[in-house]
PAFI-296320 format. One record per atom (N, C-alpha, C): residue in one letter; residue number from 1; x, y, z. Coordinates in nm, 3 decimals, padded with zeros to 5 digits, m for minus. Layout:
REM PAFI-296320
<node "A" NUM <X Y Z>>
...
***
This chain:
REM PAFI-296320
<node "M" 1 <14.099 11.165 04.324>>
<node "M" 1 <14.089 11.029 04.175>>
<node "M" 1 <13.926 10.943 04.142>>
<node "P" 2 <13.956 10.911 04.082>>
<node "P" 2 <13.824 10.890 04.003>>
<node "P" 2 <13.752 10.792 04.087>>
<node "I" 3 <13.598 10.790 04.064>>
<node "I" 3 <13.535 10.672 04.106>>
<node "I" 3 <13.410 10.606 03.976>>
<node "D" 4 <13.469 10.487 03.987>>
<node "D" 4 <13.348 10.444 03.901>>
<node "D" 4 <13.233 10.419 03.942>>
<node "V" 5 <13.159 10.448 03.905>>
<node "V" 5 <13.046 10.413 03.928>>
<node "V" 5 <12.920 10.306 03.906>>
<node "E" 6 <12.955 10.235 03.755>>
<node "E" 6 <12.917 10.134 03.806>>
<node "E" 6 <12.946 09.982 03.901>>
<node "R" 7 <13.124 10.033 03.872>>
<node "R" 7 <13.172 09.891 04.001>>
<node "R" 7 <13.123 09.896 04.162>>
<node "L" 8 <13.162 10.065 04.208>>
<node "L" 8 <13.079 10.091 04.283>>
<node "L" 8 <12.992 09.953 04.288>>
<node "M" 9 <12.884 10.066 04.199>>
<node "M" 9 <12.723 09.916 04.232>>
<node "M" 9 <12.800 09.824 04.277>>
<node "N" 10 <12.823 09.787 04.151>>
<node "N" 10 <12.807 09.635 04.156>>
<node "N" 10 <12.891 09.516 04.308>>
<node "D" 11 <13.005 09.580 04.305>>
<node "D" 11 <13.088 09.558 04.457>>
<node "D" 11 <13.012 09.572 04.616>>
<node "A" 12 <12.880 09.727 04.609>>
<node "A" 12 <12.795 09.710 04.708>>
<node "A" 12 <12.711 09.617 04.719>>
<node "E" 13 <12.619 09.616 04.556>>
<node "E" 13 <12.546 09.481 04.541>>
<node "E" 13 <12.614 09.356 04.653>>
<node "A" 14 <12.696 09.320 04.563>>
<node "A" 14 <12.784 09.176 04.618>>
<node "A" 14 <12.814 09.147 04.764>>
<node "L" 15 <12.858 09.257 04.810>>
<node "L" 15 <12.880 09.292 04.927>>
<node "L" 15 <12.718 09.245 05.038>>
<node "H" 16 <12.673 09.307 04.995>>
<node "H" 16 <12.550 09.324 05.071>>
<node "H" 16 <12.457 09.197 05.067>>
<node "K" 17 <12.491 09.096 04.920>>
<node "K" 17 <12.413 08.974 04.881>>
<node "K" 17 <12.487 08.920 04.970>>
<node "A" 18 <12.687 08.949 05.033>>
<node "A" 18 <12.766 08.808 05.087>>
<node "A" 18 <12.701 08.819 05.239>>
<node "R" 19 <12.667 08.925 05.288>>
<node "R" 19 <12.616 08.949 05.465>>
<node "R" 19 <12.572 08.810 05.500>>
<node "P" 20 <12.563 08.806 05.598>>
<node "P" 20 <12.525 08.696 05.640>>
<node "P" 20 <12.376 08.792 05.704>>
<node "V" 21 <12.275 08.680 05.725>>
<node "V" 21 <12.184 08.794 05.789>>
<node "V" 21 <12.139 08.708 05.963>>
<node "Q" 22 <12.106 08.839 05.980>>
<node "Q" 22 <12.152 08.830 06.134>>
<node "Q" 22 <11.940 08.787 06.206>>
<node "P" 23 <11.960 08.717 06.224>>
<node "P" 23 <11.865 08.717 06.287>>
<node "P" 23 <11.825 08.845 06.399>>
<node "P" 24 <11.672 08.838 06.396>>
<node "P" 24 <11.647 08.937 06.510>>
<node "P" 24 <11.598 08.913 06.624>>
<node "T" 25 <11.685 09.013 06.742>>
<node "T" 25 <11.630 08.943 06.871>>
<node "T" 25 <11.503 08.986 06.937>>
<node "G" 26 <11.457 09.082 06.869>>
<node "G" 26 <11.305 09.096 06.939>>
<node "G" 26 <11.274 09.190 07.061>>
<node "V" 27 <11.456 09.260 07.019>>
<node "V" 27 <11.471 09.342 07.144>>
<node "V" 27 <11.394 09.452 07.153>>
<node "Y" 28 <11.344 09.559 07.061>>
<node "Y" 28 <11.342 09.661 07.028>>
<node "Y" 28 <11.157 09.634 07.071>>
<node "A" 29 <11.142 09.547 07.022>>
<node "A" 29 <11.000 09.443 07.077>>
<node "A" 29 <10.916 09.421 07.209>>
<node "A" 30 <11.080 09.415 07.316>>
<node "A" 30 <11.008 09.320 07.406>>
<node "A" 30 <11.067 09.506 07.507>>
<node "I" 31 <11.067 09.565 07.463>>
<node "I" 31 <11.161 09.680 07.525>>
<node "I" 31 <11.010 09.832 07.539>>
<node "V" 32 <10.939 09.848 07.415>>
<node "V" 32 <10.814 09.829 07.383>>
<node "V" 32 <10.699 09.783 07.462>>
<node "A" 33 <10.722 09.683 07.475>>
<node "A" 33 <10.579 09.596 07.556>>
<node "A" 33 <10.643 09.627 07.712>>
<node "A" 34 <10.813 09.641 07.773>>
<node "A" 34 <10.826 09.693 07.866>>
<node "A" 34 <10.802 09.784 07.924>>
<node "T" 35 <10.763 09.916 07.879>>
<node "T" 35 <10.849 10.036 07.846>>
<node "T" 35 <10.736 10.093 07.990>>
<node "P" 36 <10.622 10.062 08.033>>
<node "P" 36 <10.540 10.129 08.122>>
<node "P" 36 <10.616 10.079 08.276>>
<node "T" 37 <10.642 09.930 08.279>>
<node "T" 37 <10.709 09.877 08.416>>
<node "T" 37 <10.840 09.971 08.380>>
<node "I" 38 <10.922 10.009 08.321>>
<node "I" 38 <11.021 10.037 08.319>>
<node "I" 38 <11.034 10.222 08.352>>
<node "D" 39 <10.910 10.265 08.330>>
<node "D" 39 <10.874 10.354 08.371>>
<node "D" 39 <10.815 10.377 08.490>>
<node "A" 40 <10.780 10.259 08.528>>
<node "A" 40 <10.749 10.270 08.702>>
<node "A" 40 <10.907 10.245 08.772>>
<node "L" 41 <10.936 10.150 08.736>>
<node "L" 41 <11.090 10.172 08.764>>
<node "L" 41 <11.187 10.267 08.834>>
<node "R" 42 <11.186 10.364 08.671>>
<node "R" 42 <11.276 10.461 08.683>>
<node "R" 42 <11.243 10.548 08.781>>
<node "L" 43 <11.096 10.587 08.788>>
<node "L" 43 <10.999 10.682 08.859>>
<node "L" 43 <11.055 10.596 09.047>>
<node "K" 44 <11.132 10.559 09.012>>
<node "K" 44 <11.103 10.438 09.266>>
<node "K" 44 <11.323 10.487 09.198>>
<node "D" 45 <11.342 10.528 09.125>>
<node "D" 45 <11.486 10.598 09.135>>
<node "D" 45 <11.585 10.450 09.091>>
<node "V" 46 <11.498 10.339 09.031>>
<node "V" 46 <11.624 10.217 09.036>>
<node "V" 46 <11.695 10.267 08.877>>
<node "H" 47 <11.780 10.241 08.867>>
<node "H" 47 <11.892 10.280 08.717>>
<node "H" 47 <11.932 10.210 08.617>>
<node "W" 48 <11.967 10.260 08.575>>
<node "W" 48 <11.899 10.203 08.382>>
<node "W" 48 <11.963 10.092 08.400>>
<node "A" 49 <12.125 10.044 08.460>>
<node "A" 49 <12.179 09.901 08.496>>
<node "A" 49 <12.131 09.801 08.537>>
<node "V" 50 <12.082 09.834 08.641>>
<node "V" 50 <12.058 09.799 08.721>>
<node "V" 50 <11.866 09.712 08.677>>
<node "I" 51 <11.810 09.801 08.518>>
<node "I" 51 <11.707 09.739 08.475>>
<node "I" 51 <11.732 09.658 08.391>>
<node "A" 52 <11.852 09.724 08.331>>
<node "A" 52 <11.917 09.620 08.179>>
<node "A" 52 <12.013 09.494 08.250>>
<node "A" 53 <11.984 09.488 08.383>>
<node "A" 53 <12.053 09.344 08.490>>
<node "A" 53 <11.950 09.258 08.440>>
<node "A" 54 <11.804 09.283 08.523>>
<node "A" 54 <11.694 09.284 08.556>>
<node "A" 54 <11.666 09.177 08.401>>
<node "L" 55 <11.644 09.285 08.264>>
<node "L" 55 <11.632 09.231 08.199>>
<node "L" 55 <11.691 09.112 08.138>>
<node "A" 56 <11.845 09.133 08.106>>
<node "A" 56 <11.926 09.047 08.088>>
<node "A" 56 <11.897 08.862 08.132>>
<node "A" 57 <11.854 08.930 08.256>>
<node "A" 57 <11.827 08.827 08.323>>
<node "A" 57 <11.717 08.667 08.285>>
<node "Q" 58 <11.626 08.781 08.222>>
<node "Q" 58 <11.539 08.711 08.171>>
<node "Q" 58 <11.592 08.684 08.070>>
<node "G" 59 <11.669 08.718 07.922>>
<node "G" 59 <11.722 08.633 07.825>>
<node "G" 59 <11.668 08.772 07.725>>
<node "I" 60 <11.733 08.879 07.801>>
<node "I" 60 <11.677 09.012 07.693>>
<node "I" 60 <11.865 09.040 07.649>>
<node "T" 61 <11.891 09.013 07.515>>
<node "T" 61 <12.006 09.000 07.463>>
<node "T" 61 <12.014 09.150 07.390>>
<node "Q" 62 <12.120 09.186 07.297>>
<node "Q" 62 <12.144 09.284 07.191>>
<node "Q" 62 <12.231 09.173 07.128>>
<node "L" 63 <12.258 09.226 06.989>>
<node "L" 63 <12.357 09.184 06.923>>
<node "L" 63 <12.490 09.219 06.915>>
<node "S" 64 <12.615 09.205 06.898>>
<node "S" 64 <12.724 09.265 06.938>>
<node "S" 64 <12.812 09.184 06.813>>
<node "S" 65 <12.921 09.265 06.802>>
<node "S" 65 <13.020 09.185 06.702>>
<node "S" 65 <13.063 09.017 06.739>>
<node "G" 66 <13.051 09.014 06.847>>
<node "G" 66 <13.130 08.924 06.932>>
<node "G" 66 <12.970 08.834 06.967>>
<node "G" 67 <12.841 08.869 06.955>>
<node "G" 67 <12.752 08.768 06.932>>
<node "G" 67 <12.616 08.843 06.999>>
<node "A" 68 <12.527 08.770 07.065>>
<node "A" 68 <12.445 08.827 07.183>>
<node "A" 68 <12.544 08.856 07.280>>
<node "V" 69 <12.457 08.953 07.341>>
<node "V" 69 <12.513 09.002 07.482>>
<node "V" 69 <12.432 09.048 07.558>>
<node "P" 70 <12.423 08.997 07.703>>
<node "P" 70 <12.345 09.130 07.764>>
<node "P" 70 <12.251 09.218 07.704>>
<node "I" 71 <12.159 09.297 07.723>>
<node "I" 71 <12.126 09.462 07.665>>
<node "I" 71 <12.231 09.578 07.773>>
<node "T" 72 <12.264 09.689 07.752>>
<node "T" 72 <12.361 09.779 07.844>>
<node "T" 72 <12.200 09.858 07.876>>
<node "G" 73 <12.299 09.922 07.975>>
<node "G" 73 <12.189 10.049 08.024>>
<node "G" 73 <12.204 10.163 07.951>>
<node "N" 74 <12.339 10.183 07.883>>
<node "N" 74 <12.264 10.239 07.732>>
<node "N" 74 <12.217 10.281 07.679>>
<node "R" 75 <12.173 10.161 07.635>>
<node "R" 75 <12.150 10.089 07.504>>
<node "R" 75 <12.010 10.099 07.588>>
<node "L" 76 <11.960 10.024 07.669>>
<node "L" 76 <11.805 10.074 07.732>>
<node "L" 76 <11.784 10.187 07.733>>
<node "S" 77 <11.834 10.280 07.738>>
<node "S" 77 <11.795 10.388 07.790>>
<node "S" 77 <11.778 10.460 07.643>>
<node "S" 78 <11.856 10.438 07.602>>
<node "S" 78 <11.841 10.470 07.399>>
<node "S" 78 <11.786 10.416 07.327>>
<node "L" 79 <11.655 10.310 07.404>>
<node "L" 79 <11.559 10.225 07.312>>
<node "L" 79 <11.465 10.284 07.418>>
<node "V" 80 <11.454 10.352 07.494>>
<node "V" 80 <11.337 10.382 07.595>>
<node "V" 80 <11.270 10.505 07.534>>
<node "S" 81 <11.421 10.618 07.526>>
<node "S" 81 <11.441 10.734 07.480>>
<node "S" 81 <11.320 10.683 07.318>>
<node "D" 82 <11.371 10.622 07.228>>
<node "D" 82 <11.376 10.606 07.063>>
<node "D" 82 <11.155 10.605 07.107>>
<node "I" 83 <11.101 10.495 07.154>>
<node "I" 83 <11.020 10.417 07.194>>
<node "I" 83 <10.946 10.590 07.221>>
<node "K" 84 <10.979 10.645 07.349>>
<node "K" 84 <10.882 10.811 07.393>>
<node "K" 84 <10.879 10.840 07.299>>
<node "K" 85 <11.007 10.862 07.154>>
<node "K" 85 <10.979 10.978 07.109>>
<node "K" 85 <10.891 10.907 06.980>>
<node "K" 86 <10.915 10.789 06.926>>
<node "K" 86 <10.778 10.720 06.847>>
<node "K" 86 <10.626 10.771 06.858>>
<node "E" 87 <10.617 10.724 06.966>>
<node "E" 87 <10.504 10.739 07.063>>
<node "E" 87 <10.468 10.937 07.042>>
<node "K" 88 <10.493 10.994 07.036>>
<node "K" 88 <10.510 11.094 07.043>>
<node "K" 88 <10.474 11.201 06.930>>
<node "K" 89 <10.521 11.139 06.859>>
<node "K" 89 <10.520 11.161 06.754>>
<node "K" 89 <10.349 11.140 06.666>>
<node "R" 90 <10.380 10.982 06.694>>
<node "R" 90 <10.245 10.928 06.708>>
<node "R" 90 <10.144 11.033 06.683>>
<node "L" 91 <10.124 11.064 06.833>>
<node "L" 91 <10.041 11.130 06.913>>
<node "L" 91 <10.017 11.264 06.835>>
<node "E" 92 <10.117 11.313 06.791>>
<node "E" 92 <10.126 11.440 06.719>>
<node "E" 92 <10.021 11.426 06.587>>
<node "K" 93 <10.098 11.347 06.534>>
<node "K" 93 <10.007 11.322 06.454>>
<node "K" 93 <09.875 11.286 06.413>>
<node "A" 94 <09.858 11.227 06.523>>
<node "A" 94 <09.678 11.182 06.513>>
<node "A" 94 <09.624 11.288 06.576>>
<node "E" 95 <09.698 11.398 06.636>>
<node "E" 95 <09.653 11.550 06.693>>
<node "E" 95 <09.585 11.612 06.575>>
<node "Q" 96 <09.725 11.632 06.523>>
<node "Q" 96 <09.696 11.713 06.364>>
<node "Q" 96 <09.569 11.628 06.269>>
<node "R" 97 <09.621 11.521 06.283>>
<node "R" 97 <09.470 11.396 06.162>>
<node "R" 97 <09.305 11.507 06.247>>
<node "A" 98 <09.287 11.457 06.359>>
<node "A" 98 <09.184 11.494 06.430>>
<node "A" 98 <09.125 11.636 06.393>>
<node "Q" 99 <09.266 11.784 06.401>>
<node "Q" 99 <09.214 11.897 06.381>>
<node "Q" 99 <09.180 11.910 06.211>>
<node "R" 100 <09.213 11.815 06.156>>
<node "R" 100 <09.155 11.863 06.025>>
<node "R" 100 <09.066 11.864 05.917>>
<node "R" 101 <08.959 11.921 05.900>>
<node "R" 101 <08.878 11.980 05.851>>
<node "R" 101 <08.805 11.885 05.694>>
<node "D" 102 <08.904 11.844 05.638>>
<node "D" 102 <08.837 11.793 05.561>>
<node "D" 102 <08.877 11.641 05.541>>
<node "L" 103 <08.938 11.627 05.659>>
<node "L" 103 <08.855 11.472 05.735>>
<node "L" 103 <08.786 11.453 05.810>>
<node "S" 104 <08.641 11.308 05.817>>
<node "S" 104 <08.585 11.228 05.865>>
<node "S" 104 <08.637 11.239 06.003>>
<node "A" 105 <08.581 11.214 06.139>>
<node "A" 105 <08.632 11.205 06.237>>
<node "A" 105 <08.580 11.028 06.265>>
<node "A" 106 <08.521 10.942 06.175>>
<node "A" 106 <08.512 10.750 06.097>>
<node "A" 106 <08.584 10.732 06.145>>
<node "A" 107 <08.641 10.644 06.099>>
<node "A" 107 <08.733 10.475 06.135>>
<node "A" 107 <08.761 10.546 05.963>>
<node "P" 108 <08.893 10.516 05.862>>
<node "P" 108 <08.908 10.534 05.754>>
<node "P" 108 <08.835 10.414 05.691>>
<node "G" 109 <08.804 10.436 05.547>>
<node "G" 109 <08.744 10.385 05.468>>
<node "G" 109 <08.581 10.292 05.479>>
<node "K" 110 <08.512 10.384 05.609>>
<node "K" 110 <08.393 10.387 05.604>>
<node "K" 110 <08.333 10.544 05.586>>
<node "S" 111 <08.263 10.511 05.576>>
<node "S" 111 <08.207 10.645 05.460>>
<node "S" 111 <08.087 10.659 05.598>>
<node "T" 112 <08.057 10.817 05.645>>
<node "T" 112 <07.980 10.848 05.699>>
<node "T" 112 <07.874 11.019 05.600>>
<node "R" 113 <07.856 10.904 05.522>>
<node "R" 113 <07.735 11.022 05.423>>
<node "R" 113 <07.639 10.920 05.400>>
<node "S" 114 <07.503 11.039 05.441>>
<node "S" 114 <07.421 10.909 05.439>>
<node "S" 114 <07.310 10.946 05.331>>
<node "T" 115 <07.337 11.024 05.250>>
<node "T" 115 <07.260 11.093 05.086>>
<node "T" 115 <07.327 11.007 05.020>>
<node "K" 116 <07.295 10.916 04.862>>
<node "K" 116 <07.378 10.889 04.768>>
<node "K" 116 <07.410 11.011 04.697>>
<node "L" 117 <07.497 11.026 04.665>>
<node "L" 117 <07.566 11.123 04.549>>
<node "L" 117 <07.512 11.103 04.445>>
<node "S" 118 <07.468 11.250 04.338>>
<node "S" 118 <07.394 11.261 04.261>>
<node "S" 118 <07.412 11.376 04.226>>
<node "L" 119 <07.356 11.404 04.096>>
<node "L" 119 <07.500 11.560 03.991>>
<node "L" 119 <07.416 11.652 04.033>>
<node "A" 120 <07.439 11.755 03.964>>
<node "A" 120 <07.422 11.902 03.982>>
<node "A" 120 <07.242 11.931 03.884>>
<node "A" 121 <07.196 11.991 03.917>>
<node "A" 121 <07.037 11.963 03.909>>
<node "A" 121 <07.089 12.067 03.737>>
<node "E" 122 <07.146 12.116 03.706>>
<node "E" 122 <07.168 12.253 03.586>>
<node "E" 122 <07.270 12.031 03.506>>
<node "L" 123 <07.318 11.999 03.531>>
<node "L" 123 <07.393 11.867 03.493>>
<node "L" 123 <07.300 11.744 03.451>>
<node "T" 124 <07.187 11.750 03.492>>
<node "T" 124 <07.088 11.679 03.467>>
<node "T" 124 <06.969 11.668 03.366>>
<node "V" 125 <06.956 11.771 03.288>>
<node "V" 125 <06.886 11.842 03.242>>
<node "V" 125 <06.955 11.754 03.078>>
<node "K" 126 <06.776 11.728 03.043>>
<node "K" 126 <06.843 11.591 02.912>>
<node "K" 126 <06.865 11.736 02.750>>
<node "A" 127 <06.896 11.722 02.661>>
<node "A" 127 <06.948 11.864 02.621>>
<node "A" 127 <06.795 11.780 02.499>>
<node "P" 128 <06.752 11.958 02.411>>
<node "P" 128 <06.648 11.890 02.388>>
<node "P" 128 <06.711 11.765 02.224>>
<node "D" 129 <06.639 11.708 02.164>>
<node "D" 129 <06.635 11.603 02.058>>
<node "D" 129 <06.642 11.722 01.966>>
<node "V" 130 <06.774 11.657 01.903>>
<node "V" 130 <06.792 11.737 01.755>>
<node "V" 130 <06.707 11.667 01.641>>
<node "T" 131 <06.699 11.699 01.562>>
<node "T" 131 <06.592 11.608 01.455>>
<node "T" 131 <06.664 11.665 01.302>>
<node "P" 132 <06.716 11.597 01.206>>
<node "P" 132 <06.700 11.668 01.086>>
<node "P" 132 <06.584 11.747 01.077>>
<node "S" 133 <06.596 11.861 01.007>>
<node "S" 133 <06.506 11.962 00.956>>
<node "S" 133 <06.386 11.902 00.825>>
<node "G" 134 <06.496 11.781 00.785>>
<node "G" 134 <06.412 11.705 00.679>>
<node "G" 134 <06.500 11.577 00.634>>
<node "E" 135 <06.393 11.439 00.545>>
<node "E" 135 <06.484 11.367 00.541>>
<node "E" 135 <06.595 11.430 00.377>>
<node "G" 136 <06.556 11.453 00.299>>
<node "G" 136 <06.579 11.556 00.132>>
<node "G" 136 <06.649 11.681 00.175>>
<node "D" 137 <06.676 11.686 00.203>>
<node "D" 137 <06.776 11.880 00.189>>
<node "D" 137 <06.889 11.777 00.194>>
<node "T" 138 <06.943 11.884 00.113>>
<node "T" 138 <07.106 11.837 00.031>>
<node "T" 138 <07.211 11.956 00.110>>
<node "E" 139 <07.267 11.939 00.074>>
<node "E" 139 <07.408 11.986 00.179>>
<node "E" 139 <07.442 12.159 00.165>>
<node "E" 140 <07.379 12.176 00.050>>
<node "E" 140 <07.330 12.304 00.064>>
<node "E" 140 <07.233 12.392 00.130>>
<node "T" 141 <07.153 12.296 00.173>>
<node "T" 141 <07.017 12.339 00.253>>
<node "T" 141 <07.100 12.331 00.383>>
<node "I" 142 <07.093 12.238 00.434>>
<node "I" 142 <07.184 12.221 00.565>>
<node "I" 142 <07.232 12.406 00.614>>
<node "R" 143 <07.373 12.344 00.466>>
<node "R" 143 <07.422 12.458 00.507>>
<node "R" 143 <07.399 12.605 00.584>>
<node "R" 144 <07.291 12.635 00.451>>
<node "R" 144 <07.209 12.793 00.446>>
<node "R" 144 <07.095 12.778 00.592>>
<node "Q" 145 <07.096 12.700 00.677>>
<node "Q" 145 <07.017 12.696 00.733>>
<node "Q" 145 <07.119 12.762 00.855>>
<node "Q" 146 <07.234 12.658 00.836>>
<node "Q" 146 <07.303 12.670 01.009>>
<node "Q" 146 <07.363 12.821 00.954>>
<node "F" 147 <07.396 12.900 00.854>>
<node "F" 147 <07.431 13.046 00.828>>
<node "F" 147 <07.340 13.118 00.912>>
<node "D" 148 <07.198 13.089 00.870>>
<node "D" 148 <07.112 13.166 00.875>>
<node "D" 148 <07.122 13.201 01.046>>
<node "A" 149 <07.118 13.005 01.107>>
<node "A" 149 <07.107 13.026 01.342>>
<node "A" 149 <07.255 13.100 01.369>>
<node "V" 150 <07.362 13.205 01.293>>
<node "V" 150 <07.437 13.245 01.389>>
<node "V" 150 <07.444 13.379 01.306>>
<node "Q" 151 <07.336 13.412 01.209>>
<node "Q" 151 <07.408 13.556 01.130>>
<node "Q" 151 <07.357 13.624 01.277>>
<node "S" 152 <07.293 13.627 01.308>>
<node "S" 152 <07.277 13.773 01.444>>
<node "S" 152 <07.461 13.809 01.547>>
<node "F" 153 <07.516 13.698 01.470>>
<node "F" 153 <07.625 13.732 01.585>>
<node "F" 153 <07.791 13.793 01.482>>
<node "I" 154 <07.699 13.770 01.342>>
<node "I" 154 <07.816 13.811 01.174>>
<node "I" 154 <07.776 13.954 01.190>>
<node "K" 155 <07.872 14.030 01.202>>
<node "K" 155 <07.934 14.223 01.205>>
<node "K" 155 <07.836 14.261 01.030>>
<node "P" 156 <07.731 14.296 01.068>>
<node "P" 156 <07.752 14.346 00.920>>
<node "P" 156 <07.849 14.402 00.841>>
<node "T" 157 <07.894 14.397 00.712>>
<node "T" 157 <07.961 14.425 00.575>>
<node "T" 157 <07.866 14.572 00.574>>
<node "R" 158 <07.989 14.704 00.516>>
<node "R" 158 <07.923 14.828 00.490>>
<node "R" 158 <07.866 14.807 00.310>>
***
């Protein structure tokens, strides 16, 4: 069955625009802030469901097809796992960045260079002033002078 790509794009965009905007619940941000406490509770063998119920008592909810519902133990476990994975990945990237020799240890945007940049010595030499050999030289005279200057490069004829 062939698909009309243009119609698919139009229909998808129309459906996307018609979707009701759901306000963010801020569950992820709340769980990030509570992760150390949740870890401490888990070390005391408190079950995920009990922690989730305690968070729900404080108003932490998740959106569902029926609206806002109390967060479940499985959802809490999943969020904490995701938070830990992201933090681990962030730390690994920071460690890899610190090991790179081409990046300085200073904060980004701040220069650690103590000297001013300058050109290499061979680039700073001024070119000799080229002055015309004479004001009244004709084109033929200039052509002969330039030809004589390159004679050493020309192969002699036999």
